[in-house]
N, C-alpha and C positions, 0 to 999 in steps of 0.2 A: 532320149533324144533330149536333147541341151535346148533350152529355151533364150532366145535372142534376147527377150525383153527382160532376164532374171540378172539385176547388178545388187552390189554390197552394200553396204552404207556409205556415204562421205565423210570425212573426217567433219565436218562441217554439221551434217546430221548426229553424228556422236556427241559433239561437243554441247549441239544446244540439247538434247535429250540429258544429259549428263549436267547441266546446268538447271532445266527443268524439274530434275531430281532430285537436285542438293537444294533446291529454292522450295521445293515440297517436304522433304527434311528439314530443312531449317524454321520454317513455319509452324511443323508440327511442334518440334522439340523447343518451339517459343510459346507458342501457346500451350506445350505442356506445364512447360516451366509458370509461366502466369498463373495458371490453373493450381500448380501447385502450391505456390506464394500464398493466392488466397485463400485457399482452403487452410492453411497454415495460420494467415490473417484471421478467419472465420474462426476458429480453433483458440486462438487464445485469448479472444476476445470471450468468448463463451467459460472460458478458464479461469479468467480473472472476474465474472461475473459469479464465477462460482466458488472462489475463493472468499469473495465477498459475503455470500450465504454462509457459507461456512464458520470467517470470524464473526458475523453478525451472531451465528447460531452460540457460538462458544461464548461469546459473553454474557447472553443470555443464560445459560446454563450456568455459567462462573463465575461472574460479576467483573470481569474483566478481558484487556485482551490482552494475548500472548504479547513476550518481548521477542525481541530477532534469537535467529539463533548466528551464536558468532561468527564473524568471517576467519579465526583464526585461535590456536591456542585449546585449551582441553574441552573435548567438544564439538567442536566448530564445526559446523557442516553433517553434524547427527540428525538432524530433523527436528529437534527440542529445542524448545526456547530455554534461553538463558538468562538465569537469573543472580541477583548477587544473595550472600548470604543475609542481608539485612531484608530481600525481599525485592527490592527495587532492578530492573531493567540489568542488565550486564555493558549494555549497550545498544545504542542508539540506531544503531544498522547492523544488518547482516542478511545470513538468508531465510528466504521463511521457515518457518518452524513448521513444515509438515506433515512432522509427527505427532505433535501436538494436538495437531487441528484434526489429523485420521484424515489425511487425504491420502487417494487412490493414485493420485496421479501426481508423482513429485516432482517435475519436471515441466518445462514448457514445449510446445509441440518440435522445436527445435533442438533437444535433449539438454538442456540450461536449468542450472535451477534459478527458481528467483529471488529478486533483488526485494529488500523489507525494510523501510527506515521509519521511524516513530518519534513522537514528540522527546526533542532531545531531556526535556526535564523527566524525562519516565526512568534517567538514570541516577537519581536523587529520591530518596525516602520520604525526604519530608514535603518533596511535592507529591507524590503518587499518593498518596494518604490525605492528603489537604481537601477536603472537598469546592475548593475555590481555581484548581489548582486543574486546566484541560490534560494535566498528566496522568490526573487522577484516575482515568481507566486505565489504565497497566496498572494499578497497586491489588496486591496479591499477599498471601498469608507467605511468610520463609520458605525458602523450601522444604525446611525440615518438617514443618507444617505446624509453627511457632503464631501464633494470632500478631497480627500490627497494630499498636493502636493508631488510629485516627489522629488526623490533628487538621485545625483549621487555621482561616486567615483569620488574625487578630479584625479586623474590622465584619467579618461574618457576623451578620445578626438578621432577627427577624422582625418586623414591622407586626406590632401587636393589634392594629387596629384590622389593616388588611391581611395578614397573617402569611403575606409574602416574602421570600429569603432574601437578604442582599449580601453580596460580596463584596460592595462598593457602596460608599454615600447613605448609608441605609437613614442616616439622619437629615440629610438632605433631600431624600424622596419619601418619609414619612412623618405624615404631621401627627402621628404619636409618640408611643415610647416602641426605641430598638430594643429589643431582647438579646444582648449578645453572648448570654450563655448557652444558646440554645444550639443542637446536632440533633439534622431531622432524619437523621442515616437511622430503619430498623437495628441495625448493631456495628457503633462506630471502629470495632475493634477485628471488622470481617471484612470482603470485600461485599459487594461493591460500595469504592469510596467515595465515588460521585454521585451526585445525585441530579435531580431535575431542575436544580436553582444553578450548579454547576455554571460558568457561562462558556460557551464556543467561540472565544477569544479572537479578535481577531483587530481590534482597535487598542492596544495594548500597544508598546512601543516595540516589543520584538514578540507580539504575539501572543506570550506565553508558547513558543516555542514551536506553536502548531507550522503547517505545510499547507502551503499553495500550489496547485497547479494554473499553470498557464496554458493558452496555445500559442499560434505559431509566429502571431502578432505582438504578443505580448500579454493580452489580455486574460486577466482575473479569470477563470473559469472555478476555481474551487481556491477559497482561500481559509479555510479552517480546517483543513484536515488532520486527525491528530495519529493517523498510518496511510501509509504511501505503498501498494506493491507493484512492484514492474517487470514484464518481462523482455530484456534487452533485446528482442529479435535474430533474426539470421547470423548476423556478428557478436553474439552474446557466447561463443564460447571465444571472440579476441577481446571482448568486455573483460569477461571474468580471468582473461590468462592473466594480463599485468598484474605486477604485483601489487600495486594499488587500487588493481579491479573498476581502472577510468584512464585507460591510456590517453593521452596529450593529442592522437591522431585522431578521433572519434570528429564529425560534425559537432557543430555551436548546442548544438540543443541532443544529440546524442548522450554527452558529457553533462550536460547540467543536470542526465538522469540518475549520472553515477559517483557526480563529488560528494554527496553526503551532508550538502545544505539545505534548506527548507523549499528550494524551488523547483518543480519537475515542470517537463514539455510534453503537452497531450493536443498533435495538429487533429485540425476539424477533419482534416480529409488525409486519412493513414497513405502518409507517403513518408511519416517516419518511420525509420527502424528498431521502432522502442512502442509497447505498449502498457499504458498507464491507468491505475486506478485509486481511487483513495478513499478512505473511509472517515465521517464526520462525528466532532461529538455529539452530533441529531441522532444519528444514523446510532451511535450506540445507547442512546437515551429512549430512541422509542423501542427497541429490544425490549430494555429495563420495563416500556411501561406493555408492552405484551407481556411478558411474565407474569405482571401484574404482581410488581413487588409495591410494596405499603409506601407512602407518603411520592411514589408517582405521579 
């Protein structure tokens, strides 16, 4: 028997139903995409904190920070820290040396390598063995294991009255005699080449080539970093793909994080597709104090 009140859907009803379904699907995809992005942001933040711990643990055991893994040439991208035959760093920028650090997760949540930039003077042997230089945190034996003699700035001295060490102006600060012959390092021909008296320099004209991290307004967040690690975020593949690994079409703050200068940008609110963490000379010194190194 045919029901007189039954009827099919009208075109308007079908259209409304499809619209509702589309809105639900779009909303679901948007929520998933947002949650997915946030989970990766949280993951990379935790990764960077873990990387910093690994690096500070490395310096506590070895007495120095690792050099970057070269971007090109022999052994580039193999996860190993690259040094010149004299023991200085082969380069001031490159990949994070994940193999040297013993990292199990070698890439960021987007599947890209971490960028690693260090004090520019780490490329100079006379700097990485000088007790007065920030770059001395990168001083190590030569790759063949041969010890490297430590050096001192000509102005390095100890005030005999106070037993304090000075890299500059001892004669001005000390009312007693300044001894310029001292070297307080336990073994000056082996790392660590830095000491508790090594200055985390920011006031010198070039900051002894230390790095700085600023916020989105240009305010200084950290000004004496000896090393900085960066994840280029969701567009990291594009950032790394360019021959200069820093395309001109990136946003200004993103470009600042890959242009191989001393300045890096870290937004106070995470609306930048880059993630930055720094290591200061004082961070490194604290590890040697924990290790119980004499004279620290």
